[in-house]
C-alpha positions in Angstrom: 0.0 0.0 0.0 1.1 3.6 -0.8 0.8 6.0 2.1 0.1 9.7 2.0 3.8 10.5 1.3 4.2 8.0 -1.5 5.9 5.3 0.5 5.2 1.6 0.0 4.2 0.2 3.3 4.9 -3.6 3.3 6.4 -4.4 6.7 4.5 -5.0 10.0 6.3 -5.3 13.3 4.1 -7.0 15.9 4.9 -6.8 19.7 3.4 -9.8 21.3 4.3 -8.9 24.9 5.7 -6.0 26.8 7.4 -8.2 29.3 10.9 -9.5 29.2 13.3 -11.9 31.1 16.1 -9.3 31.1 16.5 -5.8 32.4 18.5 -3.9 29.8 19.8 -0.5 30.9 18.4 1.3 27.8 15.1 -0.5 27.7 13.5 -1.7 30.9 16.2 -1.3 33.6 13.8 -1.7 36.6 12.6 -5.1 35.2 9.0 -4.2 35.9 6.4 -6.4 34.5 4.7 -3.9 32.2 1.6 -5.9 31.6 0.9 -8.8 33.9 -2.6 -9.4 32.8 -2.7 -11.7 29.7 -6.1 -10.5 28.9 -4.7 -7.1 27.9 -2.8 -8.7 25.1 -4.1 -9.3 21.6 -5.0 -13.0 21.2 -3.5 -15.1 18.4 -6.9 -15.0 16.7 -7.0 -11.1 16.9 -3.5 -10.9 15.6 -4.4 -13.2 12.7 -7.4 -11.0 11.8 -5.2 -7.8 11.8 -2.5 -9.4 9.7 -5.1 -10.7 7.2 -6.4 -7.1 6.8 -2.9 -5.7 6.4 -2.0 -8.4 3.9 -4.8 -7.5 1.7 -3.4 -4.0 1.2 0.2 -5.0 0.7 1.9 -6.1 4.0 4.3 -8.9 3.0 6.8 -9.1 5.8 6.1 -9.6 9.5 8.5 -9.3 12.5 7.5 -10.7 15.9 9.0 -8.5 18.7 8.4 -7.7 22.3 9.5 -7.1 25.2 10.9 -10.6 24.7 8.5 -12.6 22.5 9.8 -15.9 23.7 8.2 -15.4 27.2 4.8 -15.5 25.6 3.5 -19.1 25.9 1.5 -19.1 22.7 4.1 -17.4 20.5 4.4 -20.5 18.2 0.6 -20.4 17.7 0.8 -16.7 16.7 3.6 -17.5 14.2 1.7 -20.5 12.7 -1.4 -18.5 12.2 0.5 -15.7 10.5 2.3 -18.1 8.3 -1.0 -19.4 6.8 -2.2 -15.8 5.8 -2.2 -15.4 2.1 0.3 -12.8 0.9 2.7 -13.1 3.9 6.1 -14.0 2.4 8.5 -13.6 5.4 8.3 -14.0 9.1 11.2 -12.9 11.4 11.7 -12.4 15.1 13.7 -10.1 17.3 14.8 -11.8 20.6 17.4 -11.7 23.3 18.1 -15.4 22.7 17.9 -16.4 26.3 15.2 -19.1 25.5 16.1 -19.6 21.9 18.2 -22.8 22.3 15.2 -24.7 23.5 12.6 -23.1 21.3 14.2 -22.7 17.9 13.0 -26.0 16.4 9.4 -25.3 17.4 9.7 -21.7 16.0 11.0 -23.0 12.7 8.3 -25.7 12.5 5.7 -22.9 13.1 6.9 -20.9 10.1 9.6 -18.6 11.4 12.1 -17.8 8.7 14.8 -15.6 10.3 16.1 -14.2 13.6 17.5 -10.9 14.9 19.3 -11.5 18.1 20.3 -8.8 20.6 23.9 -9.0 21.6 25.5 -5.9 23.0 28.8 -7.4 24.2 30.9 -10.5 24.1 32.0 -10.2 27.7 30.1 -12.2 30.3 30.4 -9.6 33.1 29.4 -6.8 30.8 26.5 -8.8 29.4 25.3 -9.2 32.9 25.6 -5.5 33.6 23.9 -4.3 30.4 21.0 -6.9 30.7 20.5 -6.7 34.4 21.8 -10.2 35.3 21.6 -12.1 32.0 23.7 -15.1 31.2 25.5 -14.6 27.9 26.1 -18.4 27.4 22.4 -18.9 26.9 22.3 -16.2 24.1 25.4 -17.6 22.5 23.8 -21.2 22.5 20.8 -19.6 20.9 22.8 -18.1 18.1 24.5 -21.4 17.4 21.1 -23.2 17.3 19.7 -20.7 14.9 22.7 -21.2 12.6 22.4 -25.0 12.9 18.7 -24.9 11.9 19.2 -22.5 8.9 17.3 -19.6 10.4 19.6 -17.3 8.3 20.9 -14.9 7.9 21.2 -14.4 11.7 21.3 -10.7 12.4 23.0 -9.6 15.6 21.8 -6.2 16.9 24.2 -4.2 19.0 23.2 -0.9 20.5 26.4 1.0 20.7 27.0 3.0 23.9 30.0 5.2 24.3 32.3 4.0 27.2 30.2 0.9 27.6 30.7 -1.4 24.6 32.5 0.7 22.0 35.7 -1.0 22.8 34.3 -4.3 21.4 33.3 -3.2 17.9 36.0 -5.1 16.2 35.5 -8.2 18.2 31.8 -8.1 17.3 32.6 -7.5 13.6 34.8 -10.7 13.7 31.7 -12.8 14.3 30.8 -12.3 10.6 34.0 -13.8 9.3 33.2 -17.4 9.1 29.4 -17.6 9.5 26.4 -16.1 7.7 25.9 -13.5 10.3 25.0 -9.8 9.9 26.5 -7.8 12.8 24.4 -4.5 13.0 25.4 -1.5 15.1 22.4 0.7 16.2 22.7 4.3 17.4 21.3 4.8 20.9 17.9 6.4 20.5 16.2 8.9 23.0 13.4 6.4 24.0 13.1 5.8 27.7 14.9 7.3 30.6 18.4 6.0 29.7 18.3 7.1 26.1 16.9 10.5 27.0 19.4 11.2 29.8 22.5 9.8 28.0 22.6 11.5 24.6 26.3 12.1 25.2 26.8 8.4 25.0 25.5 8.1 21.4 28.2 6.5 19.2 27.5 7.8 15.7 27.8 5.3 12.8 30.0 7.6 10.7 32.7 7.6 13.3 32.7 3.8 13.4 32.9 3.5 9.7 35.6 6.2 9.1 37.9 4.4 11.6 37.6 1.1 9.5 38.6 1.8 5.9 38.4 -2.0 5.2 34.6 -1.8 5.3 33.3 -1.7 1.7 29.9 -0.1 1.1 27.2 -2.4 -0.4 24.5 -1.0 -2.5 21.0 -1.3 -0.9 18.9 -4.1 -2.3 15.9 -3.2 -0.1 15.2 0.5 -0.1 12.9 0.4 2.9 15.4 -1.5 5.2 16.9 0.8 7.9 20.4 -0.7 7.8 23.2 0.3 5.5 25.5 -2.6 4.8 29.3 -3.1 4.4 31.3 -6.1 3.3 34.7 -7.2 4.2 37.0 -9.1 1.9 37.1 -12.8 2.9 34.1 -12.5 5.3 31.1 -14.7 4.9 28.8 -12.3 6.7 28.6 -8.5 6.6 28.3 -5.5 8.9 25.3 -3.1 9.1 24.6 0.3 10.6 21.2 1.6 11.7 21.6 5.3 12.2 18.3 7.0 13.2 20.1 9.8 15.0 22.6 10.8 12.3 20.9 9.7 9.1 17.2 10.1 9.0 15.7 7.4 6.7 12.1 8.2 7.2 11.5 9.0 3.5 12.0 5.3 2.6 10.4 3.9 5.7 8.2 0.9 4.8 7.0 -0.2 8.2 4.1 0.0 10.7 4.0 -1.2 14.3 1.3 -3.1 16.3 1.7 -3.1 20.1 0.7 -6.0 22.3 -2.2 -4.1 23.7 -3.8 -3.3 20.3 -2.4 0.0 19.3 -1.1 0.7 15.8 1.9 3.0 16.1 2.8 4.2 12.6 6.2 5.6 13.6 8.7 4.6 16.3 9.7 8.2 17.0 6.2 9.7 17.0 3.7 9.3 19.8 0.6 9.1 17.7 -1.2 5.7 18.2 -4.5 4.3 17.1 -6.3 1.9 19.4 -7.9 -0.7 17.1 -9.5 -3.0 19.7 -12.8 -1.2 19.2 -12.6 -2.1 15.5 -12.1 -5.8 15.9 -15.9 -6.7 16.1 -16.6 -4.7 12.9 -17.7 -6.6 9.7 -14.6 -7.6 7.8 -15.1 -5.0 5.0 -15.3 -2.1 7.6 -12.4 -3.3 9.6 -10.2 -3.6 6.4 -11.1 0.0 5.5 -10.1 1.2 9.0 -6.7 -0.5 8.7 -6.2 1.0 5.3 -7.0 4.5 6.6 -4.6 4.2 9.4 -1.7 3.0 7.2 -2.4 5.7 4.6 -2.1 8.3 7.4 1.4 7.3 8.6 3.3 10.5 9.6 6.2 11.9 7.5 8.9 11.0 10.1 10.2 10.8 13.6 11.0 13.7 15.9 14.2 12.5 17.5 16.0 15.7 16.6 13.4 17.9 18.2 13.5 16.9 21.9 11.3 14.0 21.4 10.1 12.2 24.5 8.5 8.8 23.9 5.2 8.0 25.6 6.3 4.4 26.0 9.5 2.6 26.8 11.0 0.6 24.0 9.8 -2.6 25.5 6.3 -1.3 25.3 6.5 -0.4 21.6 8.3 -3.4 20.2 12.0 -3.5 19.4 
């Protein structure tokens, strides 16, 4: 579907839970259960109905997010239902990998195609600090399991934070040498208390790239994708940079977000949301029209550069 600014919207990110089994400093450091009543979440049937409506108007790719999606008991049912929707071509998931080792086979059987796994450090003590007590060995086992099952390319997402993990950039890049891994560095965004209060800790992509002349720019094959990729001679994988703070890519944005409590959030860096729970009992034709209207009205872009303060933590929006 083409929105009011001429962008082709074909990618839906679905947060299936606000809760997480980690307490990352930039996301949910207090570890508070943000929604402990399962009844507040969209059910698998409701998610399926929404995806069907969006597929009719051009949504082709789905990403399951959270919070941590693997803490939701019926996550495989959600994936299985989405996988059967006509028009959906690709289903991926963003996870911290803690439960991935034991769940990867079921996820693949349900219809999951690919994985993005959060990995902000390779050091066990630092991992524990950043994640509020997480065990890095579990995430590393999850990465290995994903590779073993062919859930590739495996994309590793690293939020770069100055004086926290910027000393590990080259070690993380090395993970892409012998395996089909895409190591992606993400600029810290002003979402949540940590991001808003630590703007001096933003590590801009350009300074990372300029310090590594061996990185070779790769032409974009997906105009709407947020990452800019670089190859390295002799490497099986590649390196990506997601730079919302230094390189605004809203003009090519092709995505829309659905929160676990039934809000469509057309833009990550814009507080406008539409509660669609009240539309779910409409006749199919009317419901489909509402979804089309919401997507058409997606805003021009984010407001990160204008003192933006998010109405939700990242874990409440969907990473």
